[in-house]
Kinemage of the C-alpha trace (Angstrom):
@kinemage 1
@onewidth
@group {chain A} dominant
@subgroup {mainchain}
@vectorlist {calphas} color= white
{ca unk a 1} P -83.036 -86.039 62.971
{ca unk a 2} L -84.619 -88.166 60.257
{ca unk a 3} L -84.509 -86.729 56.741
{ca unk a 4} L -87.387 -87.863 54.546
{ca unk a 5} L -87.498 -88.468 50.813
{ca unk a 6} L -90.384 -89.443 48.567
{ca unk a 7} L -89.401 -92.255 46.204
{ca unk a 8} L -91.402 -93.048 43.091
{ca unk a 9} L -91.640 -96.835 43.235
{ca unk a 10} L -93.165 -98.650 40.284
{ca unk a 11} L -91.791 -102.038 41.284
{ca unk a 12} L -89.375 -102.109 38.366
{ca unk a 13} L -85.613 -102.490 38.492
{ca unk a 14} L -84.822 -98.803 38.048
{ca unk a 15} L -87.235 -97.383 40.605
{ca unk a 16} L -86.313 -100.079 43.135
{ca unk a 17} L -82.639 -99.234 42.727
{ca unk a 18} L -83.381 -95.519 43.120
{ca unk a 19} L -85.280 -96.289 46.335
{ca unk a 20} L -82.354 -98.313 47.676
{ca unk a 21} L -80.024 -95.461 46.747
{ca unk a 22} L -82.163 -93.009 48.727
{ca unk a 23} L -81.749 -95.214 51.793
{ca unk a 24} L -78.002 -95.499 51.184
{ca unk a 25} L -77.896 -91.692 50.985
{ca unk a 26} L -79.324 -91.471 54.490
{ca unk a 27} L -82.998 -90.767 53.805
{ca unk a 28} L -86.104 -92.286 55.341
{ca unk a 29} L -88.109 -93.083 52.216
{ca unk a 30} L -91.813 -92.647 51.642
{ca unk a 31} L -92.799 -94.814 48.684
{ca unk a 32} L -95.276 -93.585 46.080
{ca unk a 33} L -96.770 -95.921 43.480
{ca unk a 34} L -99.473 -95.423 40.858
{ca unk a 35} L -102.284 -97.529 39.487
{ca unk a 36} L -102.736 -95.606 36.268
{ca unk a 37} L -104.544 -98.136 34.121
{ca unk a 38} L -101.365 -99.922 33.070
{ca unk a 39} L -101.680 -103.359 31.516
{ca unk a 40} L -98.810 -104.529 33.688
{ca unk a 41} L -100.514 -103.786 36.997
{ca unk a 42} L -98.562 -106.779 38.286
{ca unk a 43} L -95.747 -104.281 38.950
{ca unk a 44} L -97.679 -102.935 41.941
{ca unk a 45} L -97.374 -106.274 43.692
{ca unk a 46} L -93.632 -106.040 43.127
{ca unk a 47} L -93.635 -102.499 44.537
{ca unk a 48} L -95.198 -103.781 47.773
{ca unk a 49} L -92.618 -106.552 48.009
{ca unk a 50} L -89.710 -104.192 47.327
{ca unk a 51} L -90.949 -101.659 49.890
{ca unk a 52} L -91.207 -104.412 52.481
{ca unk a 53} L -87.733 -105.732 51.647
{ca unk a 54} L -86.221 -102.250 51.956
{ca unk a 55} L -87.988 -101.593 55.250
{ca unk a 56} L -90.073 -98.700 53.926
{ca unk a 57} L -92.768 -97.927 56.488
{ca unk a 58} L -94.988 -95.558 54.487
{ca unk a 59} L -96.197 -96.580 51.044
{ca unk a 60} L -98.944 -94.759 49.147
{ca unk a 61} L -100.621 -96.061 45.992
{ca unk a 62} L -102.596 -93.470 44.023
{ca unk a 63} L -105.254 -94.307 41.428
{ca unk a 64} L -105.226 -92.257 38.219
{ca unk a 65} L -106.963 -94.009 35.335
{ca unk a 66} L -104.997 -92.808 32.320
{ca unk a 67} L -106.403 -95.768 30.392
{ca unk a 68} L -109.602 -93.736 29.995
{ca unk a 69} L -107.966 -91.846 27.141
{ca unk a 70} L -105.248 -94.341 26.222
{ca unk a 71} L -102.690 -93.174 23.689
{ca unk a 72} L -100.061 -95.699 24.783
{ca unk a 73} L -99.424 -99.401 24.364
{ca unk a 74} L -99.182 -99.581 28.158
{ca unk a 75} L -102.703 -98.274 28.773
{ca unk a 76} L -104.682 -98.775 25.553
{ca unk a 77} L -106.032 -102.260 24.866
{ca unk a 78} L -106.249 -101.427 21.154
{ca unk a 79} L -102.474 -100.895 20.893
{ca unk a 80} L -100.185 -103.890 21.089
{ca unk a 81} L -97.004 -103.897 23.155
{ca unk a 82} L -94.063 -103.891 20.695
{ca unk a 83} L -91.560 -106.734 20.666
{ca unk a 84} L -89.375 -105.776 17.713
{ca unk a 85} L -87.017 -103.411 19.541
{ca unk a 86} L -86.676 -99.634 19.631
{ca unk a 87} L -85.385 -97.064 17.155
{ca unk a 88} L -83.169 -94.206 18.414
{ca unk a 89} L -85.106 -91.681 16.309
{ca unk a 90} L -88.655 -92.724 17.162
{ca unk a 91} L -90.541 -92.332 20.441
{ca unk a 92} L -92.104 -95.780 20.956
{ca unk a 93} L -95.796 -96.458 21.468
{ca unk a 94} L -95.019 -97.494 25.058
{ca unk a 95} L -94.592 -93.794 25.910
{ca unk a 96} L -97.477 -92.749 28.180
{ca unk a 97} L -98.487 -89.123 27.486
{ca unk a 98} L -97.790 -86.931 30.502
{ca unk a 99} L -97.103 -89.816 32.882
{ca unk a 100} L -94.016 -88.499 34.663
{ca unk a 101} L -95.398 -84.965 34.698
{ca unk a 102} L -98.504 -86.184 36.519
{ca unk a 103} L -96.529 -88.463 38.843
{ca unk a 104} L -94.082 -85.738 39.839
{ca unk a 105} L -96.894 -83.275 40.539
{ca unk a 106} L -98.388 -85.714 43.035
{ca unk a 107} L -94.958 -86.503 44.467
{ca unk a 108} L -94.421 -82.789 45.109
{ca unk a 109} L -97.732 -82.629 46.965
{ca unk a 110} L -96.829 -85.651 49.085
{ca unk a 111} L -93.347 -84.320 49.793
{ca unk a 112} L -94.663 -80.967 50.961
{ca unk a 113} L -97.339 -82.565 53.137
{ca unk a 114} L -94.825 -84.951 54.745
{ca unk a 115} L -91.916 -82.538 55.031
{ca unk a 116} L -89.719 -84.519 52.635
{ca unk a 117} L -86.655 -82.673 51.378
{ca unk a 118} L -86.034 -84.775 48.277
{ca unk a 119} L -87.864 -86.765 45.619
{ca unk a 120} L -86.063 -89.743 44.098
{ca unk a 121} L -87.095 -91.144 40.755
{ca unk a 122} L -85.616 -93.838 38.575
{ca unk a 123} L -85.765 -92.131 35.177
{ca unk a 124} L -82.935 -92.877 32.782
{ca unk a 125} L -81.698 -91.027 29.698
{ca unk a 126} L -79.429 -93.785 28.374
{ca unk a 127} L -81.478 -96.987 28.021
{ca unk a 128} L -84.793 -95.166 28.330
{ca unk a 129} L -86.537 -96.213 25.086
{ca unk a 130} L -86.717 -92.636 23.831
{ca unk a 131} L -89.131 -91.196 26.399
{ca unk a 132} L -88.968 -87.370 26.429
{ca unk a 133} L -89.827 -87.159 30.142
{ca unk a 134} L -86.726 -89.134 31.147
{ca unk a 135} L -84.141 -86.556 30.029
{ca unk a 136} L -81.969 -84.308 32.238
{ca unk a 137} L -83.442 -81.168 30.654
{ca unk a 138} L -86.931 -82.351 31.573
{ca unk a 139} L -85.901 -82.828 35.196
{ca unk a 140} L -84.206 -79.420 35.281
{ca unk a 141} L -87.344 -77.739 33.954
{ca unk a 142} L -89.516 -79.526 36.499
{ca unk a 143} L -87.202 -78.442 39.305
{ca unk a 144} L -87.860 -74.828 38.286
{ca unk a 145} L -91.590 -75.526 38.501
{ca unk a 146} L -91.141 -77.136 41.925
{ca unk a 147} L -89.350 -74.004 43.118
{ca unk a 148} L -92.271 -71.814 42.034
{ca unk a 149} L -95.374 -73.888 42.643
{ca unk a 150} L -95.649 -74.340 46.401
{ca unk a 151} L -95.400 -72.740 49.798
{ca unk a 152} L -92.121 -74.505 50.540
{ca unk a 153} L -90.856 -73.466 47.129
{ca unk a 154} L -91.600 -69.801 47.804
{ca unk a 155} L -89.776 -70.199 51.113
{ca unk a 156} L -86.756 -71.535 49.236
{ca unk a 157} L -87.214 -75.097 50.527
{ca unk a 158} L -88.698 -76.892 47.526
{ca unk a 159} L -87.924 -80.630 47.387
{ca unk a 160} L -84.906 -81.498 45.266
{ca unk a 161} L -85.641 -83.787 42.348
{ca unk a 162} L -82.956 -86.472 42.270
{ca unk a 163} L -82.527 -89.048 39.508
{ca unk a 164} L -79.444 -91.029 40.561
{ca unk a 165} L -79.619 -93.345 37.547
{ca unk a 166} L -80.261 -90.760 34.860
{ca unk a 167} L -76.909 -91.172 33.108
{ca unk a 168} L -76.360 -94.851 33.939
{ca unk a 169} L -76.554 -97.581 31.344
{ca unk a 170} L -78.830 -100.480 32.160
{ca unk a 171} L -75.762 -102.543 32.986
{ca unk a 172} L -74.627 -99.815 35.387
{ca unk a 173} L -78.056 -99.947 37.023
{ca unk a 174} L -77.883 -103.720 37.445
{ca unk a 175} L -74.452 -103.432 39.040
{ca unk a 176} L -75.650 -100.683 41.364
{ca unk a 177} L -78.694 -102.768 42.287
{ca unk a 178} L -76.438 -105.683 43.169
{ca unk a 179} L -74.226 -103.440 45.310
{ca unk a 180} L -77.275 -102.087 47.135
{ca unk a 181} L -78.718 -105.579 47.660
{ca unk a 182} L -81.864 -104.853 45.679
{ca unk a 183} L -83.874 -108.092 45.330
{ca unk a 184} L -83.762 -108.014 41.537
{ca unk a 185} L -85.741 -111.239 41.182
{ca unk a 186} L -88.702 -109.562 42.925
{ca unk a 187} L -88.769 -106.539 40.608
{ca unk a 188} L -91.115 -106.404 37.624
{ca unk a 189} L -90.146 -104.783 34.320
{ca unk a 190} L -92.367 -106.556 31.765
{ca unk a 191} L -94.826 -104.380 29.820
{ca unk a 192} L -97.261 -107.227 29.226
{ca unk a 193} L -100.145 -107.945 31.553
{ca unk a 194} L -99.483 -111.589 32.320
{ca unk a 195} L -98.537 -113.316 35.539
{ca unk a 196} L -95.044 -114.113 34.226
{ca unk a 197} L -92.652 -111.825 32.302
{ca unk a 198} L -92.993 -112.277 28.550
{ca unk a 199} L -89.241 -112.029 27.880
{ca unk a 200} L -89.805 -110.434 24.450
{ca unk a 201} L -91.149 -106.907 25.024
{ca unk a 202} L -88.655 -104.049 24.768
{ca unk a 203} L -88.424 -103.669 28.539
{ca unk a 204} L -87.722 -107.378 29.070
{ca unk a 205} L -85.119 -107.378 26.293
{ca unk a 206} L -83.221 -104.383 27.701
{ca unk a 207} L -83.308 -105.857 31.203
{ca unk a 208} L -82.193 -109.331 30.118
{ca unk a 209} L -79.335 -107.990 28.019
{ca unk a 210} L -78.036 -105.956 30.959
{ca unk a 211} L -78.318 -108.833 33.424
{ca unk a 212} L -76.419 -111.139 31.108
{ca unk a 213} L -73.710 -108.532 30.506
{ca unk a 214} L -73.430 -107.952 34.263
{ca unk a 215} L -72.828 -111.656 34.779
{ca unk a 216} L -76.233 -112.529 36.243
{ca unk a 217} L -78.115 -114.430 33.525
{ca unk a 218} L -79.807 -116.371 36.316
{ca unk a 219} L -81.851 -113.242 37.062
{ca unk a 220} L -82.948 -112.662 33.473
{ca unk a 221} L -86.610 -111.669 33.148
{ca unk a 222} L -87.599 -114.688 31.090
{ca unk a 223} L -86.355 -116.950 33.896
{ca unk a 224} L -88.343 -115.300 36.708
């Protein structure tokens, strides 16, 4: 009997690795991507490529225009994408208000409709740029909501929220991606909206540093 899992697939390194992990764990994945008004919509092309590479048969892309109200460097044209690095005590302007909360709500709907037992997401609490919705306590709180908010939840069969990378460093994620044969060169992590990775935004810097430390400088973002 096939066991289904919804995987949140942005097209980035982390979400692609989480999707590959779901397959390694024995699940038939259903990919879920979002066009939410992000400047780096190029990531959706990567998501399609990754889904195809992993053999994912069902892939949904949902439109939610969060750029209408902005509030983030990723969705607001008036806010520049930072390139000077992150501070451990400051939530960066690349944080998108409510993004994971909205995404998980839709993932729960899809999972219930498709009979998926698990939802995989690539959030990370180590090299996560300070986002509050990437912490273990956030995921635990959302699991409680999942248990209460649906028919399957009331029946005691709410989807489990699984974040296999949540306590991994970015180097750990790169190494796991290599073990799972994730096509890293096809993933997209850059926060800028160009056709090629900028190599200087915070996301590119974190990715490049990890790839170099893992012994794969040939896959560094600025070389893609």
